[in-house]
N, C-alpha and C positions, 0 to 999 in steps of 0.2 A: 232934552233929547231922550233920557231914560224913561220919563213919564209917557212921552209919545210912543216910544217903542213898546212899553208895557201895555198901553191901551190897544195898539194895533195887534199885538200878539194875543191879547184877550179876545178881540173880535174874531181873529183867525181861528182861535181855538173853538169858539162857539160855532163858527161855520164848519169847521172840521167835524165836529160831532154831527152836524146836519148832513154833511157829505158822506159820512160813514154809515148812515142809515141805508137799508136796502133800496137800491135805485135800479133803473132799467139796465139790464145786462149784468148785474152783480148780486142778485139774490142768491142766498145759500142757506141750507138747512141742515140740521143734524150735525154729525161729526165730519162731514165732507169739507175739504179745504175750500176757502172762499175762492171764487173764480178770479178775483183781482185783489192785490194788496197794494195800498197806497201809503207811503211813509214820507215824512218830511226829512230830507237829508241835510238841510242847512239853510243858509241865507246868502244872497249875493253880497259879498264883502266890499267890493270896490264902490266907493261913494260916488263915482261918476257914472256908474251903470244904473241910471235912473229910469230908463225907458226900454228895458230889454224886450226886443220884439223878434229875436231869432236865436236859435241855439243849434250847434252842430257838433257831434262827437268827433274827436281827433282820430284819424286812422293810424297816425304815426306813434301816438302815445296813448294807449288805452286808459280810459278813466279821465282824460282831459276833455274839455269842451271849449268851443269858441262862441262868444256871445257878442251882440252888438246893440247899440241904441238905435232908435228909429229916426233920429236926426242928430245934428251936431257934428263933431269931428269924425272923419272917416277912419275909425279905429275899431279893431277887434280886441275884445277882452278875453283873456284865457282864465278859465276856472277849473276846479275839479268838481266832483259830484256833490261836495258839501257847499259849493259856492265860494270857496276860498279864492282869493286873488292870486293868480299865477303870473300876472304881467299883462302888458298891452302891446299891440302891434299896430303901427300906423300904415295905412294902405296909400301908396303913392304911385301916380297921382289918382285921386278919386274924389268924388263929392258925395256927401250923405244928404241927399235931398229928402228921401223917405225910405230908408232901408227897412224892409219888413220881414225878410226871411233869408235863410242861409242854407246851403247844401254843399255836398262834396261830390266831385266827379272823378272818374279814372282818366289818366292821361298816360302817354307812353312811358314816362319816367316816374310815375307815382300818382299823386292825387293833387287836384286843385280845389281850392275853396271857391264857391260861387256865392257872391253877395247880391241879393235881389233888391235893387232900388226900384221897387215896384208899387209902392203906395201911391194912391191918387184919390183922396177923399172926395173930391168934387168931379172926378172923371173928366178932366180937362187936359191931361198930358198928351202931347202929340206922340210921345214914345216913352217907354220905360227902359231901364238899363240894367244889365248884368255885368258885374265885375268879377274877373277871374284872377286869382293869385295862387302861387304855390302854397300848399298847406304849411303853416308856420311850424318851426321846430324850436325846441328849448335851446337856450344858450347857457350862461353861467348859473349855477345853483338851481338847475331844473326850472328856470323861469323863462318867460317869453319877453322879448324886448326888441326895440329897433323898428326898422321899416321893412315892409314887404312890397317889392316893386310889382306893379300891375303887369300881368302877362297878356291880358286881352280884355276888351270891353265890347259888349254887344248891345246895340239898340234894338228894341223889339216894339212892334205895333200889333194891335189886335185887328182881326179881319172884320169886326163888327163895331168898331169904335172904342174909345177909351173906357177902361174899367178900373175900379178900385180893387186891388189885390194885395193880400198880406200873406199868402200861402204859396210856397214853392218847394219842390223836392226833386231829387234825381231818381228815375226809375231804371234800375239796372237790367231789367228783363227786356224792355222795349228800347233801352239805350236812349232815353230822352229826358228832358227837363220838363216837368209838368207844373202848371200854375192853376190855382183854384180861386175864382173871384169871390169877393166878400159880400158886396151889397146886392147882388142878384138873388132872387128867390124863385126858383132854386139856384144854387151856385152853378157857375159855368166852368167847365174844365177845358184847359188849353195845353198845348205842348209844342216844343221845338226839339228837333232831333239833336242829339249831342254833337254829331259830326258837323251840323250846320252851325251850332252855337260856338264851337271852337274855331271854325274856319272863317265865318262871315263877320262883318262889322255891323250889318243891318239885316234884319229878317222879320218875317211876319209869322206870328204864332198861328198854329192850326187849331181851330175850334173842334173839340172832340164831342161835345154835347153837354146837356144838363145832367147833373147828378140828382138823385132823389133828395127831396127836401129833408133838412134836418128837423128834429123834433121842435115844434113851435113852443113859445113861452106859455106858461100856465099862470093861473091866479097866484099860486104860491111863489112863482118866480117874481111876479110883480111886487109882492110884499117884500121880497129879499133885495131885488135889484132896482126897484123904483124907476126913475127916469131912464135907466139904461136897459130896461127890459126888452125893448124892441131890437136891441143889438146882440142879445145873448146867444142867438142861434146862428150867427154869422161866423164863417171860418176865419180865424186869425192866425193860423199856422198849420202846416202839414209836415209830415215826414214819412218816408217809405223805408221799410226795414232793409238792411244790407243785402238780404237774399231776394228782395223784391216781392215777397209773398204777403206783406201786410202794409197797410197805410193807416196812419193816425191823423185825425183832424182834431184840433183844439179850438174851442170857442170859450167865451167868457164863462159859460156855465158848465160845459161838459167836455169830456174826452171821448171821441168816437174811434172805434177800432174796426177796420174792415180787413177781410182776408179774401184773396182771390185764388181760384183754382188754376192748375197748370193750363197754359194756353189761353187763359181768360185775360181780357184787357181791363184797364182800370175803369173805364166808363161803365162796363157791364158790372164789375164788382161793386161800384158805388151806387148801384140801384138796389142792392140788397139791404136788409135790416142789419145795422151795425151793432156791435157790442158797445153800449154807452155806460160811462161812469160819470156820475155827477160830481164835479170837482176837478181839480183841487180848489180848496177854499182860499182864493187869492183875489186881489183887487181887479186885475185885468190880464188874464192868461193870454199870452200871445206867442209863446215860444215852446216848441216841442221837438224832441230828438230821440231816436232810438240809440241805445248803446251799440257799440260796434259788434257785439255778439248777438244783437237782436233780441236779447232776453228781457230787456227793460226799456221803459220810456221815461224820459226826464222832461219836466215841465217847469217853466218859471214865468214870471209876470212883470209887467210894467209897474212903476211906482215903487218907492222905497218905504219901509223895508220890504224886500222881495224874497219870498221863500222859494226854495227849490224842492220839488217833489219827485219821487221815483215810483213808477207803477210796475208791478210784476204780475204777470198773468199765469194762471194755472196751465200746465202743459196741454190739457185737453180743451182749453177754451179758445 
């Protein structure tokens, strides 16, 4: 195990050097501060957290995060920014068919976590499902444990047939849950109003439109990613800043950061040129979350060992 970890860490270190070279959206010269700072904060410590496909910051306890696997037991894993294991919470009753992303929404008495069972690699599911639970709180010794009883479940269909999707976030400005498809080129943006999502047991998503294509693979990408190259520009996770002004899209290759103007909707904002940061250097980036203060982004990956990275952007970027 130590030999394997040392080898993986060495490979990641080489990739990190490559990712820290000037890339689209992050060039800087002279003594000016870099527009983005990427640092590794740690590793996912729980040995069962092998397929981390979604991450969400806790609103109740700043600095904590909830992460989940994309299959297996219906469990949330609590971590801190370093990836330290803070405990697990079983979601009852629920099924983890293909959990791909997670978000948090406001309710009358606090916040609920929304788990997106939205993956569909072959685009054959009749419907996808969202699970709603109260945001977990710590118990003894500042750890998370026990069961979280399901508050609500929503089955969703697409107006234009099944889609594979790994990206979901709550938009506090338009008060809706948005989903971004993975295998469409360009990706397709959908939404369901939060009021509908909390009230109904079944609903149809609204198609908002196609976003602008993400940067396609290059010959250099093919050298690095090999047989996975064709997939590196597909969205594997999204998050929206707590104030609703920014969206982050993560892919296997890059982190994309979009900002929208007051009164602008996300479909319009996602037609603009984003700020792109190549990286972080991990095996399969699928999970991205803003910190509660909106000042940083956290990204982690499927496959162990799984690093955790923090992105901080210069104030004027």
